[in-house]
MDTraj code that builds the backbone (N, CA, C; nanometers):
import mdtraj as md
import numpy as np

residues = "MET SER ILE ASP GLU SER VAL PRO ALA ALA VAL ARG ARG ILE LEU THR ALA VAL ASP GLU GLN ASP ALA ASP ALA PHE VAL ALA ALA PHE ALA PRO ASP GLY PHE VAL ASP ASP TRP GLY ARG GLN PHE ARG GLY PRO GLU ARG ILE ARG SER TRP SER ASP ASN GLU PHE ILE GLY LYS ARG VAL THR PHE SER GLY THR GLU VAL SER THR PRO GLY ASN PRO ILE THR LEU ALA THR GLN VAL GLY GLY ASP GLY PHE ASN GLY PRO SER HIS PHE THR PHE ASP VAL GLN ALA ASP LEU VAL ALA SER MET THR ILE THR ALA".split()
xyz = np.array([
    [-0.6913, 2.0457, -1.5732],
    [-0.8080, 2.0201, -1.5215],
    [-0.8640, 2.0949, -1.4027],
    [-0.9875, 2.1905, -1.4609],
    [-1.0744, 2.2656, -1.3782],
    [-1.1850, 2.2120, -1.3208],
    [-1.1722, 2.2289, -1.2049],
    [-1.3076, 2.1469, -1.0987],
    [-1.3141, 2.2621, -0.9995],
    [-1.4878, 2.2293, -0.9902],
    [-1.5322, 2.3442, -0.9112],
    [-1.4804, 2.2800, -0.7524],
    [-1.5053, 2.4529, -0.7140],
    [-1.4443, 2.4147, -0.5554],
    [-1.5080, 2.3818, -0.4841],
    [-1.6651, 2.3103, -0.5422],
    [-1.7433, 2.2654, -0.4520],
    [-1.7047, 2.1332, -0.4129],
    [-1.6316, 2.0587, -0.4765],
    [-1.5662, 1.9317, -0.4673],
    [-1.5186, 1.9017, -0.3642],
    [-1.5278, 1.8107, -0.2912],
    [-1.4106, 1.8072, -0.1585],
    [-1.2745, 1.7786, -0.1981],
    [-1.2075, 1.8496, -0.0948],
    [-1.0515, 1.8431, -0.1313],
    [-1.0070, 1.7254, -0.1596],
    [-1.0119, 1.5930, -0.1159],
    [-0.9942, 1.4849, -0.0950],
    [-1.0478, 1.4382, -0.2103],
    [-1.1396, 1.4666, -0.2959],
    [-1.1520, 1.4416, -0.4292],
    [-1.0621, 1.4746, -0.5127],
    [-1.0170, 1.6221, -0.5274],
    [-0.9618, 1.6488, -0.5462],
    [-0.8363, 1.6081, -0.5907],
    [-0.7690, 1.5933, -0.4825],
    [-0.6524, 1.5249, -0.4519],
    [-0.6626, 1.4224, -0.5791],
    [-0.7603, 1.3319, -0.5595],
    [-0.7519, 1.1943, -0.6418],
    [-0.7635, 1.2703, -0.8279],
    [-0.8517, 1.3608, -0.8243],
    [-0.8033, 1.4343, -0.9731],
    [-0.6948, 1.4899, -0.9905],
    [-0.6299, 1.5250, -0.9032],
    [-0.4559, 1.5830, -0.9194],
    [-0.4234, 1.4826, -0.9688],
    [-0.4266, 1.3621, -0.8784],
    [-0.2932, 1.2189, -0.8814],
    [-0.3275, 1.2319, -1.0448],
    [-0.4993, 1.1912, -1.0379],
    [-0.4784, 1.1005, -1.2488],
    [-0.4072, 1.2409, -1.3417],
    [-0.3892, 1.3582, -1.2596],
    [-0.3564, 1.4538, -1.3970],
    [-0.1961, 1.4274, -1.3799],
    [-0.1439, 1.3856, -1.2853],
    [0.0160, 1.3748, -1.2591],
    [0.0309, 1.2656, -1.2801],
    [-0.0309, 1.1826, -1.3111],
    [-0.0067, 0.9668, -1.3162],
    [0.0595, 0.9850, -1.2068],
    [0.0488, 0.9987, -1.0360],
    [0.0778, 1.0157, -0.9131],
    [-0.0011, 0.8831, -0.8474],
    [0.0656, 0.7982, -0.8354],
    [-0.0113, 0.6557, -0.7642],
    [0.0458, 0.6545, -0.6326],
    [0.0884, 0.7214, -0.5856],
    [0.1290, 0.7805, -0.4053],
    [0.0076, 0.8936, -0.3323],
    [0.0241, 0.9619, -0.4472],
    [-0.0771, 1.0563, -0.3834],
    [-0.2091, 1.0431, -0.4230],
    [-0.2225, 0.9006, -0.5155],
    [-0.3724, 0.8583, -0.5688],
    [-0.4494, 0.7835, -0.4073],
    [-0.3205, 0.6863, -0.3940],
    [-0.3604, 0.6092, -0.3088],
    [-0.3122, 0.6711, -0.1828],
    [-0.2835, 0.7878, -0.1173],
    [-0.2945, 0.8363, -0.0201],
    [-0.4171, 0.9656, 0.0186],
    [-0.4769, 0.9569, -0.0864],
    [-0.6398, 1.0223, -0.0741],
    [-0.7033, 0.9513, 0.0133],
    [-0.6832, 0.8322, -0.0084],
    [-0.8297, 0.6961, 0.0879],
    [-0.7680, 0.6904, 0.2112],
    [-0.8808, 0.6699, 0.3095],
    [-0.8988, 0.6305, 0.4163],
    [-0.8361, 0.4884, 0.4351],
    [-0.7206, 0.4505, 0.5874],
    [-0.6934, 0.3656, 0.5821],
    [-0.7971, 0.2007, 0.5047],
    [-0.8945, 0.2490, 0.5446],
    [-1.0115, 0.1271, 0.5155],
    [-1.0873, 0.1665, 0.4268],
    [-1.0403, 0.2593, 0.3366],
    [-1.1032, 0.3109, 0.2006],
    [-1.0925, 0.1725, 0.1116],
    [-1.1843, 0.2030, 0.0049],
    [-1.2126, 0.0959, -0.0766],
    [-1.2485, 0.1748, -0.2024],
    [-1.2199, 0.0962, -0.3474],
    [-1.1950, 0.1200, -0.5128],
    [-1.3355, 0.0057, -0.5312],
    [-1.4534, 0.0439, -0.6080],
    [-1.5519, -0.0329, -0.6480],
    [-1.5637, -0.0088, -0.7831],
    [-1.4829, -0.0800, -0.8506],
    [-1.4635, -0.1086, -0.9871],
    [-1.5592, -0.2051, -1.0391],
    [-1.6745, -0.1450, -1.0606],
    [-1.7594, -0.2359, -1.1320],
    [-1.8095, -0.3379, -1.0889],
    [-1.8385, -0.3215, -0.9493],
    [-1.8621, -0.4634, -0.8909],
    [-1.7442, -0.5176, -0.7854],
    [-1.6149, -0.5248, -0.8290],
    [-1.5013, -0.5417, -0.7687],
    [-1.4497, -0.4636, -0.7051],
    [-1.4424, -0.4806, -0.5295],
    [-1.3753, -0.4054, -0.4742],
    [-1.2435, -0.4248, -0.4536],
    [-1.1497, -0.3676, -0.4397],
    [-1.0572, -0.3519, -0.3758],
    [-1.0087, -0.2623, -0.2417],
    [-0.9997, -0.3329, -0.0871],
    [-1.0232, -0.2526, 0.0410],
    [-0.8320, -0.2003, 0.0265],
    [-0.8091, -0.1266, 0.1306],
    [-0.7366, -0.0942, 0.1807],
    [-0.5986, -0.0559, 0.1096],
    [-0.4878, 0.0300, 0.1477],
    [-0.3725, 0.1164, 0.0377],
    [-0.2854, 0.0089, -0.0394],
    [-0.3226, -0.1347, 0.0020],
    [-0.2263, -0.2388, -0.0935],
    [-0.2814, -0.2967, -0.1557],
    [-0.4262, -0.3292, -0.1692],
    [-0.4862, -0.3884, -0.2874],
    [-0.5538, -0.2342, -0.3701],
    [-0.5759, -0.1439, -0.2922],
    [-0.5640, 0.0149, -0.4277],
    [-0.5021, 0.0005, -0.4753],
    [-0.3635, 0.0300, -0.4011],
    [-0.2298, 0.0260, -0.5363],
    [-0.2489, -0.0477, -0.6180],
    [-0.2607, -0.1961, -0.5928],
    [-0.2562, -0.3025, -0.7078],
    [-0.2788, -0.2790, -0.7901],
    [-0.4769, -0.2446, -0.7646],
    [-0.5620, -0.2310, -0.8516],
    [-0.5338, -0.0908, -0.9475],
    [-0.4737, -0.0021, -0.8956],
    [-0.4269, 0.1069, -1.0042],
    [-0.3447, 0.1233, -1.0689],
    [-0.2378, 0.0402, -1.0078],
    [-0.0966, 0.0127, -1.0985],
    [-0.1221, -0.0713, -1.1957],
    [-0.2077, -0.1466, -1.1758],
    [-0.2866, -0.3141, -1.3168],
    [-0.3792, -0.2110, -1.3946],
    [-0.4566, -0.1311, -1.3567],
    [-0.5593, -0.0722, -1.4593],
    [-0.6126, 0.0775, -1.4079],
    [-0.4988, 0.1113, -1.3534],
    [-0.5708, 0.2820, -1.3354],
    [-0.4421, 0.3835, -1.3612],
    [-0.3476, 0.4027, -1.2576],
    [-0.2674, 0.5144, -1.2869],
    [-0.1733, 0.4358, -1.3975],
    [-0.1548, 0.2769, -1.3313],
    [-0.0512, 0.2393, -1.4141],
    [-0.0434, 0.2015, -1.5968],
    [-0.2244, 0.2261, -1.6010],
    [-0.2361, 0.2457, -1.7320],
    [-0.2915, 0.4052, -1.8400],
    [-0.1684, 0.4798, -1.7436],
    [-0.2216, 0.6299, -1.7780],
    [-0.3636, 0.6634, -1.7824],
    [-0.4369, 0.6611, -1.6790],
    [-0.5806, 0.7214, -1.7292],
    [-0.6016, 0.8583, -1.7670],
    [-0.6512, 0.9108, -1.7934],
    [-0.7054, 1.0689, -1.8419],
    [-0.8253, 1.0425, -1.7938],
    [-0.8586, 1.2050, -1.7665],
    [-1.0136, 1.2585, -1.7670],
    [-1.0302, 1.3306, -1.8060],
    [-1.1286, 1.3714, -1.9039],
    [-1.1013, 1.4900, -2.0077],
    [-1.3054, 1.4849, -1.9579],
    [-1.3679, 1.6409, -1.9909],
    [-1.5047, 1.6933, -1.9722],
    [-1.5745, 1.6353, -1.8307],
    [-1.4541, 1.6139, -1.7377],
    [-1.5354, 1.5930, -1.5762],
    [-1.6168, 1.7359, -1.5503],
    [-1.7404, 1.6307, -1.4791],
    [-1.8436, 1.7780, -1.4068],
    [-1.8959, 1.6626, -1.3303],
    [-1.9543, 1.7443, -1.2199],
    [-1.9946, 1.6990, -1.1384],
    [-2.1780, 1.7004, -1.2011],
    [-2.1861, 1.5252, -1.1414],
    [-2.3305, 1.4910, -1.1976],
    [-2.4776, 1.5000, -1.1241],
    [-2.3551, 1.4610, -1.0073],
    [-2.4531, 1.4559, -0.8440],
    [-2.4167, 1.5615, -0.7514],
    [-2.4256, 1.6320, -0.6677],
    [-2.3210, 1.7269, -0.5681],
    [-2.3685, 1.6434, -0.4244],
    [-2.2955, 1.7067, -0.3403],
    [-2.3356, 1.6433, -0.2192],
    [-2.2161, 1.5617, -0.1579],
    [-2.2345, 1.4889, -0.0693],
    [-2.1695, 1.3330, -0.0449],
    [-2.2445, 1.2444, 0.0018],
    [-2.2365, 1.1594, -0.0808],
    [-2.1464, 1.1122, -0.1798],
    [-2.1854, 1.1993, -0.2743],
    [-2.0456, 1.2092, -0.3734],
    [-2.0646, 1.3012, -0.4968],
    [-2.0087, 1.2340, -0.6011],
    [-2.0886, 1.2844, -0.7100],
    [-2.0558, 1.1953, -0.8258],
    [-2.0179, 1.2664, -0.9000],
    [-1.8859, 1.2373, -1.0441],
    [-1.8578, 1.3192, -1.1399],
    [-1.8753, 1.1675, -1.2247],
    [-1.9165, 1.2758, -1.3545],
    [-1.9156, 1.2284, -1.4596],
    [-1.7910, 1.2514, -1.5750],
    [-1.7325, 1.1594, -1.5934],
    [-1.6394, 1.1832, -1.6907],
    [-1.5784, 1.0786, -1.8272],
    [-1.5194, 1.1414, -1.9446],
    [-1.4402, 1.0620, -1.9856],
    [-1.3233, 1.0194, -1.9781],
    [-1.3138, 0.8698, -1.9618],
    [-1.1948, 0.8268, -1.9166],
    [-1.0684, 0.7598, -2.0635],
    [-0.9953, 0.7740, -2.0470],
    [-0.9240, 0.7514, -2.1465],
    [-0.7740, 0.6965, -2.0815],
    [-0.6801, 0.6787, -2.1762],
    [-0.5616, 0.6290, -2.1246],
    [-0.5176, 0.4736, -2.1848],
    [-0.4364, 0.3682, -2.1952],
    [-0.4478, 0.2534, -2.2186],
    [-0.4961, 0.0887, -2.1501],
    [-0.6141, 0.1418, -2.0745],
    [-0.7213, 0.0574, -2.0712],
    [-0.8164, 0.0855, -2.0595],
    [-0.9473, 0.0980, -1.9909],
    [-1.1007, 0.0918, -2.0302],
    [-1.1260, 0.3032, -2.1040],
    [-1.1564, 0.2929, -2.1920],
    [-1.1735, 0.4275, -2.2962],
    [-1.3294, 0.4309, -2.2635],
    [-1.3942, 0.5177, -2.2488],
    [-1.5085, 0.5786, -2.2619],
    [-1.6012, 0.6173, -2.1307],
    [-1.7245, 0.6744, -2.1298],
    [-1.7777, 0.7633, -2.0301],
    [-1.8070, 0.6767, -1.8725],
    [-1.7679, 0.7110, -1.7816],
    [-1.8002, 0.6789, -1.6767],
    [-1.8357, 0.7446, -1.5808],
    [-1.8895, 0.7074, -1.4712],
    [-1.9560, 0.8333, -1.3152],
    [-1.8498, 0.7452, -1.2205],
    [-1.8035, 0.8329, -1.1533],
    [-1.7070, 0.8012, -1.0115],
    [-1.7907, 0.9063, -0.8918],
    [-1.8159, 0.7670, -0.7816],
    [-1.9132, 0.8362, -0.6568],
    [-1.8147, 0.7693, -0.5523],
    [-1.8068, 0.9170, -0.4718],
    [-1.6800, 0.9526, -0.3905],
    [-1.7773, 0.9832, -0.2541],
    [-1.7255, 0.8982, -0.1553],
    [-1.8159, 0.9278, -0.0379],
    [-1.6595, 0.9521, 0.0853],
    [-1.6956, 1.0661, 0.0797],
    [-1.5899, 1.1115, 0.1886],
    [-1.5998, 1.1788, 0.3343],
    [-1.5349, 1.0657, 0.3824],
    [-1.5017, 1.1185, 0.5553],
    [-1.4074, 1.1648, 0.6191],
    [-1.3943, 1.2676, 0.7018],
    [-1.2636, 1.3384, 0.7571],
    [-1.1720, 1.3781, 0.7053],
    [-1.1984, 1.4367, 0.5678],
    [-1.0983, 1.4614, 0.4267],
    [-1.0465, 1.3868, 0.3589],
    [-1.0873, 1.2621, 0.3879],
    [-1.0413, 1.0988, 0.3130],
    [-1.1239, 1.0448, 0.2442],
    [-1.1070, 0.9968, 0.1387],
    [-1.1917, 0.9243, 0.0827],
    [-1.2334, 0.7745, 0.1178],
    [-1.3512, 0.7643, 0.2052],
    [-1.3593, 0.6411, 0.1930],
    [-1.3916, 0.5312, 0.1248],
    [-1.4920, 0.5676, -0.0112],
    [-1.4923, 0.4502, -0.1122],
    [-1.4832, 0.5827, -0.2569],
    [-1.4920, 0.5199, -0.3923],
    [-1.4883, 0.5519, -0.5100],
    [-1.5149, 0.4203, -0.5841],
    [-1.6781, 0.4516, -0.6228],
    [-1.7027, 0.3579, -0.7052],
    [-1.7069, 0.4292, -0.8363],
    [-1.7392, 0.3424, -0.9372],
    [-1.7170, 0.3439, -1.0808],
    [-1.7956, 0.2907, -1.1148],
    [-1.9024, 0.3170, -1.2297],
    [-2.0131, 0.2479, -1.3152],
    [-2.0308, 0.3302, -1.4279],
    [-2.0861, 0.3084, -1.5258],
    [-2.1256, 0.3366, -1.6383],
    [-2.1744, 0.5063, -1.6248],
])
top = md.Topology()
chain = top.add_chain()
for i, resn in enumerate(residues, 1):
    res = top.add_residue(resn, chain, resSeq=i)
    for name in ("N", "CA", "C"):
        top.add_atom(name, md.element.get_by_symbol(name[0]), res)
traj = md.Trajectory(xyz[None], top)
């Protein structure tokens, strides 16, 4: 996946982790108190993020295609087509980056 260099390094690490199906790199991109908000369900901290990812994200062989920045800045929102063995369809991923780590990743339609 080729993504714009204006995307923060922490978000690029998440996108690379998705491409490489690397759960360790995915979790490591988050701040210690960071969280995933998956359509209103929150998973805070590395253990809960890992569990969510194992059951619903990288563990479901998630893929992104056609990823582009829909709202630049911080927070930054990426629009992508999600594939894999779980949810499939268009989604928006909004990332709040603090100190080169992801403070939050919010998934919406």
